SERO-4910 file (N, C-alpha, C, O; in steps of 0.05 Angstrom, whole numbers):
BEGIN
 pado doro    nc1    nc2    nc3   cac1   cac2   cac3    cc1    cc2    cc3    oc1    oc2    oc3
  Met    A   -440    915  -1217   -462    897  -1224   -460    871  -1208   -480    862  -1197
  Glu    A   -436    860  -1206   -433    835  -1191   -438    839  -1162   -448    821  -1148
  Gly    A   -431    862  -1151   -436    868  -1123   -465    869  -1117   -473    861  -1095
  Ile    A   -481    877  -1135   -510    877  -1131   -521    849  -1130   -538    843  -1113
  Leu    A   -512    831  -1147   -522    804  -1148   -512    787  -1125   -526    769  -1116
  Ile    A   -488    793  -1115   -477    776  -1093   -486    787  -1066   -486    771  -1047
  Asp    A   -493    811  -1063   -500    823  -1038   -525    810  -1027   -545    807  -1041
  Thr    A   -523    802  -1001   -546    788   -989   -569    807   -983   -592    797   -980
  Ala    A   -565    832   -983   -587    851   -978   -607    851  -1001   -630    859   -997
  Val    A   -599    842  -1024   -618    840  -1047   -640    821  -1041   -663    825  -1048
  Phe    A   -634    799  -1027   -654    778  -1021   -670    785   -996   -692    773   -993
  Gly    A   -662    804   -980   -677    812   -957   -666    801   -931   -661    817   -913
  Ser    A   -662    775   -929   -652    764   -904   -637    738   -909   -642    725   -929
  Pro    A   -620    731   -892   -606    705   -895   -625    681   -893   -620    660   -904
  Ile    A   -647    684   -879   -666    663   -877   -679    657   -904   -684    634   -910
  Ala    A   -683    678   -920   -694    674   -947   -674    659   -964   -682    643   -981
  Ile    A   -649    665   -961   -628    652   -977   -627    622   -970   -626    605   -988
  Val    A   -626    616   -944   -625    588   -935   -650    573   -944   -649    550   -953
  Gly    A   -673    586   -942   -698    574   -951   -698    568   -981   -707    547   -990
  Gly    A   -687    587   -997   -685    582  -1025   -667    560  -1033   -673    543  -1050
  Val    A   -644    558  -1019   -625    536  -1024   -637    510  -1016   -633    489  -1029
  Leu    A   -652    510   -994   -664    485   -984   -686    476  -1004   -688    452  -1010
  Met    A   -702    494  -1014   -722    486  -1034   -709    476  -1059   -720    458  -1072
  Leu    A   -687    488  -1068   -673    478  -1091   -662    450  -1087   -664    433  -1105
  Ala    A   -651    445  -1063   -641    418  -1057   -663    397  -1057   -659    375  -1067
  Val    A   -686    404  -1046   -709    386  -1046   -718    380  -1074   -725    357  -1081
  Ala    A   -720    401  -1091   -729    397  -1119   -709    379  -1134   -718    362  -1150
  Val    A   -683    383  -1131   -663    367  -1144   -665    338  -1135   -663    319  -1151
  Ser    A   -669    334  -1109   -672    307  -1098   -696    292  -1110   -695    269  -1117
  Phe    A   -719    307  -1111   -743    294  -1123   -738    288  -1153   -748    268  -1163
  Ala    A   -724    305  -1167   -718    300  -1195   -701    275  -1198   -707    258  -1216
  Ile    A   -681    272  -1182   -664    248  -1183   -679    223  -1176   -677    202  -1189
  Leu    A   -695    224  -1154   -711    201  -1146   -732    194  -1167   -737    170  -1171
  Gly    A   -743    213  -1181   -762    208  -1202   -749    195  -1226   -760    177  -1238
  Tyr    A   -724    203  -1232   -709    191  -1254   -703    162  -1248   -706    144  -1265
  Val    A   -695    157  -1223   -688    129  -1215   -714    112  -1215   -713     89  -1224
  Ser    A   -736    123  -1206   -761    108  -1205   -770    101  -1233   -779     78  -1238
  Asp    A   -769    120  -1252   -776    114  -1279   -758     93  -1292   -767     76  -1307
  Gly    A   -732     95  -1286   -713     76  -1297   -718     48  -1286   -717     28  -1302
  Glu    A   -724     45  -1260   -730     19  -1249   -756      8  -1260   -759    -16  -1263
  Ala    A   -775     25  -1266   -801     16  -1278   -796      5  -1306   -811    -13  -1315
  Glu    A   -776     15  -1320   -769      5  -1347   -752    -20  -1346   -747    -32  -1366
  Gly    A   -742    -27  -1322   -726    -51  -1319   -696    -46  -1317   -680    -65  -1316
  Lys    A   -688    -21  -1316   -660    -15  -1312   -652    -20  -1283   -668    -18  -1265
  Arg    A   -626    -27  -1280   -615    -30  -1252   -595     -9  -1247   -578     -3  -1263
  Phe    A   -599      4  -1224   -580     24  -1215   -564     12  -1192   -573     10  -1169
  Tyr    A   -539      4  -1199   -523    -10  -1179   -514      7  -1156   -510     -2  -1134
  Trp    A   -512     34  -1161   -504     52  -1139   -526     55  -1119   -521     65  -1097
  Ala    A   -551     48  -1125   -573     51  -1107   -580     26  -1092   -598     26  -1075
  Glu    A   -566      4  -1097   -572    -21  -1084   -556    -24  -1058   -534    -14  -1055
  Trp    A   -568    -38  -1039   -554    -43  -1014   -561    -72  -1005   -584    -79  -1006
  Pro    A   -543    -88   -998   -514    -83   -997   -502    -82  -1025   -514    -92  -1044
  Leu    A   -480    -69  -1027   -467    -66  -1053   -460    -93  -1065   -450   -111  -1050
  Pro    A   -464    -97  -1091   -457   -123  -1103   -427   -128  -1101   -411   -110  -1106
  Gly    A   -420   -152  -1093   -392   -159  -1092   -378   -150  -1067   -354   -152  -1064
  Ser    A   -393   -140  -1047   -380   -130  -1023   -371   -153  -1006   -353   -150   -989
  Gly    A   -383   -177  -1010   -374   -200   -996   -384   -203   -967   -375   -220   -952
  Glu    A   -402   -185   -959   -413   -187   -932   -433   -210   -930   -450   -213   -947
  Thr    A   -431   -225   -909   -450   -247   -904   -460   -244   -876   -447   -231   -859
  Ser    A   -482   -256   -870   -493   -256   -843   -477   -276   -826   -466   -295   -836
  Pro    A   -477   -271   -800   -462   -290   -782   -474   -318   -783   -459   -338   -779
  Glu    A   -500   -321   -788   -512   -347   -789   -503   -363   -814   -502   -387   -813
  Ala    A   -497   -349   -836   -490   -362   -861   -461   -371   -861   -453   -388   -877
  Glu    A   -444   -360   -843   -416   -367   -843   -412   -394   -830   -425   -401   -810
  Glu    A   -394   -410   -841   -388   -436   -830   -362   -434   -814   -344   -418   -821
  Phe    A   -360   -449   -793   -336   -449   -777   -315   -466   -791   -321   -488   -801
  Lys    A   -290   -456   -793   -269   -471   -805   -251   -483   -783   -243   -469   -764
  Leu    A   -246   -508   -786   -229   -521   -766   -200   -517   -771   -191   -517   -794
  Ala    A   -185   -513   -750   -156   -509   -753   -143   -536   -760   -153   -557   -752
  Ala    A   -121   -535   -775   -108   -559   -783    -92   -572   -761    -80   -593   -765
***
């Protein structure tokens, strides 16, 4: 029974398998992006989706001040 389900000949071709996995990945990506969009519309913050990351300490070169040596 497991051999029938795992065998690629059941699906017809490897292209069909790759296409199915690709469509599944796209559907999952849209579901995650839709969840994040709905959450942001409600006022939630998703820190993992922000760039630059909070607290990373990165500043632009124009904002940095030169420090004089003692």
